[in-house]
N, C-alpha and C positions, 0 to 999 in steps of 0.2 A: 735913463742916464746908468752908462755902465761903471759899476765899482772895481778899481783895479783890487787885484789879491793883495797887495800889500796893505791897501787903505782897509780892506777887508781884515786882514789880520789885526791889525791896531784897532778895529772897533771890537773885534771878538776879546781882545785884552783888556780893554777900558771896560766893557760889560762884565767880564768875570770879574772885575775888583769892585762894582758896585754892593754897597752891603746891603744885607736882607733879603736878595736874590738868586734864585735858582730856576735849572730849567722848568721847573714845573709851575716855577711863579712865587708869590709872598711868602715867605717862612712864618707859619702860625704863630703865635703869640705864646710865651710859656708861663706869662707871670699867673695866668689862671688857673693852673694845672700843676699837682703833685707830679714832680719831673721823676722821681722815680729811682730806683737803687739795684741795679743789675747784681744777684748775688749766684753762687752757685752751692743751692741747696733743695732738699727735696720739695717740692709743693705743696705738703702739708705743712710745712713749717715755715710758709712765706707771712710775713707781718705786711700791715697794711702799706701802702706802698713799694715795695718788693716785688721783683720778679724775676723771672730765670727766661734766659733765650740762649740756647744752644742750636740754631740752624743746620750745623754742619753733623749733626747725629744724624740728620735724612736730608740730602741735600737737593732730592728730588721726588715728585710724586705728588698727586693729590693731596690739597689742603682742605681741613675740617676744622671747624672750632668748636667747643663747649662751654657753655657759660654756664656755672654752678649758682643759683640763686642761694641754697643754704650756705653753701663755702665763700660766698663772695669771692671766687676766683673765675680766672679764664683761663681755658687749656687748647692749645694749639697742636694741632697732628699734622704730621707732612708723610705721607707713604704709609700710614697706619701707626706711626711712634710720635711720640711728643719731642716736641722743639722748642715748647715756649710755654709757661704758666706766667700768670700774674694776678695777683689781688687786685678789685675793682669795686666800686661803688655802684648798685643799682639802684632800681625805684624805691622811694620811701613809702611809706602806709599814706593809700590815698592816691598814689603814683605810681605803683605796682609794674615794675617791667613783665610785659607780658610773656608765659612761656611758647614753646613749641618750635617746630621749623621753620627757618627763615634762610634768605639770599639776601646777600649785599646787591641791594639796587643802584646805589650809586656813591661815586667816592668823590672827597672834596679834603685837601688838604687844610685848605684855610676857609673852613666855613662858619656861616652865624646863622643862630637861632633865627627863624621866622615867627617863632611863636614867643618866646621869652628874652623879651628885652634885647635882641640881639647879641645875645651871650656867645662869647666864642665857642667854637667847638672843633678843634684840632684835630687833623688828620679823622674826620669824618667819615664812615663807613654806613650808610642808611639801611635800618631792617626794615623800616615800614612808611608808608608815604604818612602817615599821623604824625609823625615826630620820633620814633624811636631809633636810636642809631648807637653804634660804637661810636665813642670818642676819647679824645684825653680829657680830664678834666680833675677836681676836688676829690681826693680819697681819704675821707673823715675816719676809715675802719669799719663804717656801718651802712646801710643803704640811703642814700642822701639824695638821688636826682630826681628828675622827674618822669622817669620812664627809659631813659637812656641807658647805656653800661659804661661807664667813665672807666678809664685806664689811666696808669701812670704815662705822663707824656712820651719818655723813652721808648716804652714797650709801644705805645700805639702807633711812634714813628716806624718803630722795625716792623710792627705787623702790618702796617698799613704797604709796605714794600712786598709781603710775599703773598699778597692777595688779590683779587680780581673779582670783578661784579659777577654776579653768578654763584660765588662762593656761600658754602652752606654753612647757617651758623644755628646752633642748637642753644636752646636756652631754657633748664632743665632746672625741677624742683623735685622733691620726694613724694610728692601726691600722683603726678601725673608721668615720671618716669621710672626707670628700674634704679635699682642703686647703682648699678655700674655706670649708668650715664650721670645720674644726680650727684655721684663721688666718683669721677673718673679717675684713671691712673696712668700709665706709661704709655697704655697701649689703646688706640683710638676706640670707644664704646659705641661710636656710632659708623656707619658707612658713610662717604662721599654724599650722598643723597641725605643723610641724616636718619636714615632706619637705624635700628639698634642693630651691630654688628652680630652677624652669629658667630657662637664658638665651637670650634671644631672638638669633637669628643675624642676622647684618650682611651678608646675600647682594648687599645693594646700598648705596646711601648712608644709609639707616634702616630700620628693622623697625617695623612698627606693629600691635599686634593688641589692641582694644580690647574685643573679644568676652572676654579672659581675665578681665575683672573689668567687669562691663557699668556699674555704680554704687560711689559710696563717694566719700570725700574724695580730692582729689588733691596729690601732693608732685614739684615738679621738680628735681630733683639735675644740676648743670651740676660738672663736675670737669675741673681745669685740666690736672693732670698728662698724664690720658688722653685730654684733649680729648674727654670724652663728656659727654652729657646724655641722662637717664633720667629717664620721666615714671612713676609709680606709682600706682594707683589702689586704694584698698581694699587695699592691702599688697602688691599685685602688680605687678612690670613690665609697662606693657600697651606702653610705647613706647621705643626708643634711636636715638641716630643720633650721628653725631661732628660738632663744630663747626671750624670755624678761628677765630682770634684774629687781628682787624684790627691793624692797627698795629704797631709795635715788641711785641718779648718781655714779658708782663707775669705779675708773681709776685701771685695773686689769694688775698687772705684773705677770711676768712669772711664773708658777706654772709648775712641771711636778709631774707626779702620777704614781704608777705602781698597778696594782691588786696583792692583795696579796691571797695565799692559803687559804679556806676556814679553820677558826678555829675550831678545836674540841672542846673547850671551852667554846665557845660563846664570842659573845653576839649573842643572837639567835634572829630572826624575830618574834613576838608573834603570826603573823597574818600567817605564813606557818612553824615555826618553825624550819627553814635552818637555817644557819648561817649569819650574816650581812656580806655584801661585804664591803671590809675593803680596802682602798688603801691607799699606802704609798709616802707620800709627803717629798721630796728631796729638799732642799733649802741648799746651802752651804754645812757644815758640821750639819746641823742638820736634823733631821728626824721626822716626825709627821706621826701619822696614824689616817684616819679620814674614816667615814662613807661614803656610798653613800647620805644618807639623808641630813648628813651636806652638802656637795656638792651641792646637789639640794634645800636647803636653802636659796639661794641666787640667783638661776634662776629659769625661767620657762620655761620646754621642753613640747613639743605637747605631751601627754601621749602615745598616738598611736607609735609615735616614738621612746619615750624613751622605751617602751616594746620589741621594734625591734632591738635596738641597746644592749639592756641588754642579748639579746638571745645568741649575737654573741662574748660578752667579755669574757675573761677567764684570771685565773693567768697568768699574764706577759704581760696584755695589758696595754697599757700608754694611758695616758691622757693629754693632754695640756691644759692650757690657759694663754690666752694672751691678752692685748691689740690691739696690730696688727692687721690690718685687711687682709683676706687670701690673698689676690691680692691688684695690687696698685690699679685697676679701683675700687673696692669698699670700699678704705680707704676715712672716712669721717672727721677726723681730722688730726693733724699733728702725724708725727713720732715719738714713745715712746720708749726709752731705755728698752732693754732685762736685767732688772733689776731682778734677782731670789733669791726672798722672798716669805716666808709665808703668810705674812698679805697682806691686801687689803688696799688701800687709798681712802679713800671719796674723791672726786670733789664738786666743788661748784657748783651751778646751774648756 
């Protein structure tokens, strides 16, 4: 029987109104999980049930996740830069969460345990066939699970939307992993395969190794506490340099900028005749367009490094500017809130 288009439209409209259903199936229950609170602060300051989610920081590139058992936190990186962090609850004594490098084997939004009395495991992402998985659950503030990594419901839902089977998840501790992996920072301490990420040496004023990742999306990270600029391509750091702040000391709140397509109507660079590179700065509901010269008016970057970095950026490249150091090891001042604003605040001497 052939269904008329008009009848099909009515059926679609009715189905859209049915409660508890979406394109993927039944909505997972919330009552068995800590819902979670999305906050804008440094990961080190997150309290049980709180999480940070800023996917606009790095919208493209490979994703990798690190679960820190000593911190009871999970960190999510895309293209080498942190896009999310959350408090978690891992395995209690006698049911410890295993450490190591895992991949997501299976995903199921509305899963129920085959081992523990059909217990709900919303937004389940399986790490082992023996019962260890990421999923939403209760977060009492300490390890309390039977081996799984429990997350706030809202964070688990957001994470589920950016992952896929095969994605690498590293579960770390202080005995078997380096301090950078056991206590992660703003930059991914592991690569997409889970191996400890190499660090670029600063033998001179900068380092540049584009051959480490010949192609892929680019993200640039500037961190004010350690005065460092890093360039990531396809999840690999290909360049690093230090920079100086021009003028009085500044406290830089989180800026996220995206390079726009060249304008055909100007403005044009009088020296080259080419369109001026323009960056779209997003802050809450406000959007501001600034030129590369405006951005460089407050920092001094080695010219040779700047020339190399400019050669790899393209429309869609993301630049992130924040107060926080790129890793806990390079932190020089107290942790600062992730406040998304377009202005900069001057600090006293």
